[in-house]
C-alpha positions in Angstrom: 13.3 15.9 -17.4 15.7 13.4 -19.0 13.5 11.2 -21.1 10.1 9.9 -22.1 9.6 8.1 -18.7 10.0 11.4 -16.9 7.5 13.0 -19.1 5.1 10.2 -18.6 5.5 10.3 -14.8 4.9 14.0 -14.7 1.7 13.7 -16.7 0.5 10.8 -14.5 1.1 13.0 -11.5 -1.0 15.8 -13.1 -3.8 13.3 -13.5 -3.5 12.0 -10.0 -3.5 15.6 -8.6 -6.7 16.4 -10.6 -8.4 13.3 -9.3 -7.4 14.1 -5.7 -8.9 17.6 -6.3 -12.1 16.0 -7.4 -12.5 14.3 -4.0 -13.1 17.8 -2.4 -16.2 18.2 -4.5 -19.1 16.9 -2.4 -21.9 14.7 -3.9 -24.3 14.6 -1.1 -22.8 11.7 0.8 -20.4 12.2 3.6 -16.7 11.6 2.9 -13.8 12.5 5.0 -12.0 13.5 1.8 -14.4 16.4 1.6 -12.7 18.4 4.3 -9.4 16.6 5.0 -7.3 18.9 2.8 -8.8 22.2 4.1 -6.2 24.7 5.1 -6.8 25.7 8.8 -5.0 28.7 10.3 -4.3 27.7 13.8 -3.7 30.8 15.9 -2.1 28.8 18.8 0.5 27.3 16.4 0.8 30.4 14.3 0.6 28.7 11.0 -1.6 27.0 8.4 -2.1 23.3 8.6 -4.2 20.7 6.7 -7.3 19.6 8.6 -6.2 15.9 8.4 -3.1 16.8 10.4 -5.2 18.4 13.2 -8.1 16.0 13.7 -9.5 12.6 13.1 -12.4 12.8 10.5 -15.0 10.1 10.5 -18.3 9.5 8.8 -20.6 7.8 11.4 -23.7 8.2 9.1 -24.2 8.6 5.4 -24.9 12.3 5.7 -22.7 13.3 8.7 -19.0 14.0 9.3 -17.4 14.2 12.8 -14.2 16.1 13.3 -12.4 15.2 16.4 -9.4 17.5 17.0 -6.3 16.1 18.6 -5.9 19.3 20.5 -9.3 20.6 21.7 -8.0 24.2 21.7 -7.9 24.1 17.9 -11.7 23.4 17.6 -12.6 27.0 17.1 -10.0 27.5 14.4 -11.2 24.4 12.6 -14.9 25.6 13.0 -13.9 28.9 11.3 -12.0 27.3 8.5 -14.9 25.0 7.6 -17.4 27.9 7.7 -15.2 30.1 5.5 -14.6 27.3 2.9 -16.8 27.2 -0.2 -18.3 23.8 0.8 -21.5 25.2 2.1 -21.1 23.3 5.6 -22.2 24.6 8.9 -20.5 22.8 11.7 -22.1 22.1 15.0 -19.6 22.7 17.7 -20.0 20.2 20.7 -17.1 21.8 22.6 -14.5 19.1 21.9 -15.6 18.0 18.4 -17.5 19.2 15.3 -20.4 17.6 13.7 -20.9 18.4 10.0 -24.3 17.6 8.7 -24.1 17.3 4.9 -27.2 18.9 3.4 -29.0 17.7 0.3 -27.7 19.4 -2.8 -30.1 21.5 -4.9 -30.1 21.3 -8.7 -28.5 24.8 -8.8 -25.7 23.8 -6.5 -25.1 20.6 -8.5 -24.6 22.7 -11.7 -22.2 24.9 -9.8 -20.2 21.9 -8.6 -20.0 20.5 -12.2 -18.6 23.9 -13.2 -16.0 23.6 -10.5 -15.1 20.0 -11.6 -14.7 21.2 -15.2 -12.4 24.1 -14.0 -10.2 21.7 -12.0 -10.1 19.4 -15.0 -8.9 22.3 -17.2 -6.1 23.1 -14.7 -5.0 19.4 -15.0 -5.0 19.6 -18.8 -3.0 22.8 -18.7 -0.4 20.9 -16.4 -0.3 18.1 -19.0 0.2 20.6 -21.8 2.9 22.3 -19.8 4.7 18.9 -19.5 4.2 18.3 -23.2 5.8 21.6 -24.0 8.8 20.7 -21.8 9.0 17.4 -23.5 9.0 19.0 -27.0 11.7 21.4 -25.8 13.7 18.6 -24.5 13.6 16.9 -27.8 14.7 19.9 -29.7 17.5 20.4 -27.2 18.6 16.8 -27.8 18.5 17.4 -31.6 20.6 20.5 -31.2 23.1 18.5 -29.1 23.2 15.8 -31.8 21.7 13.3 -29.3 18.7 12.8 -31.7 18.4 12.6 -35.4 15.7 14.3 -37.5 13.8 11.0 -37.5 14.5 10.4 -33.9 13.1 13.9 -33.0 10.0 13.2 -35.0 9.4 9.9 -33.2 10.2 11.5 -29.8 7.7 14.3 -30.5 5.1 11.6 -31.6 5.5 9.7 -28.3 5.2 12.9 -26.3 1.9 13.8 -28.2 0.5 10.2 -27.7 1.2 10.5 -23.9 -0.5 13.9 -23.9 -3.5 12.5 -25.7 -3.7 9.5 -23.4 -3.5 11.5 -20.1 -5.9 14.3 -21.4 -8.4 11.5 -22.2 -8.0 10.1 -18.7 -8.9 13.5 -17.2 -11.8 13.7 -19.6 -13.0 10.3 -18.4 -12.5 11.4 -14.7 -14.7 14.5 -15.4 -17.5 12.4 -16.9 -17.6 10.1 -14.0 -17.5 12.9 -11.4 -20.2 14.9 -13.3 -22.4 11.8 -13.3 -21.8 11.3 -9.6 -22.6 14.9 -8.8 -25.7 15.1 -10.9 -27.1 11.8 -9.6 -29.8 12.6 -7.0 
C-alpha cells in the first residue's frame, strides 16, 4: 500500500467480497448466485472448478433452478457437490441436467441463515480492520522516514479511521438488508 487511495480500494474490495458472499445465502426464491460459486471436484478433469464454469444455471420458475452442464459427463460430480454443500438442496438428476427445487425456509433455518450472514459480515469487518492496521503501519513508517510530520501522521491516521468507520458501516447496512430479506416470509 502506498497511500490513502490504496487503503480505500482495499476496504472497498472487502465490502464487495462480503456482499458477494451474501448472494450464496438463500432467501426462498431461486437465484443462480445461490450455487454458481460452489466448488465442484470434477473427477474427469482432476481438479476443482466453480459451478458457473461447468454449467449454465437458470431460474425458469421462482422456486426452481436448472443446472445444464456444458459436458454431460460432469453431471454426477455437480450433483454430488450440490448435495454436499450446506445449502440444503436435493438435485433431481434428469440425465443431462439437474433440477434444483428450492424448498420453503423454516423459521429455524432462517435464524441459522442470519447467523451465517453475521459470521460472513464479521469476516468482512476483520478484513477491513486488517487494512486499517496496514494503513496505520504505513503512516508510522512514513513518519519514521520523515515523509510525514507529526501533524501529518495524525491527519493520515484520522483519514484511515474515517474510512474504516465508513466501510464497517456499509457492511452493517448490508447485514441489516440481508437479515430483513432472509426473515421475510
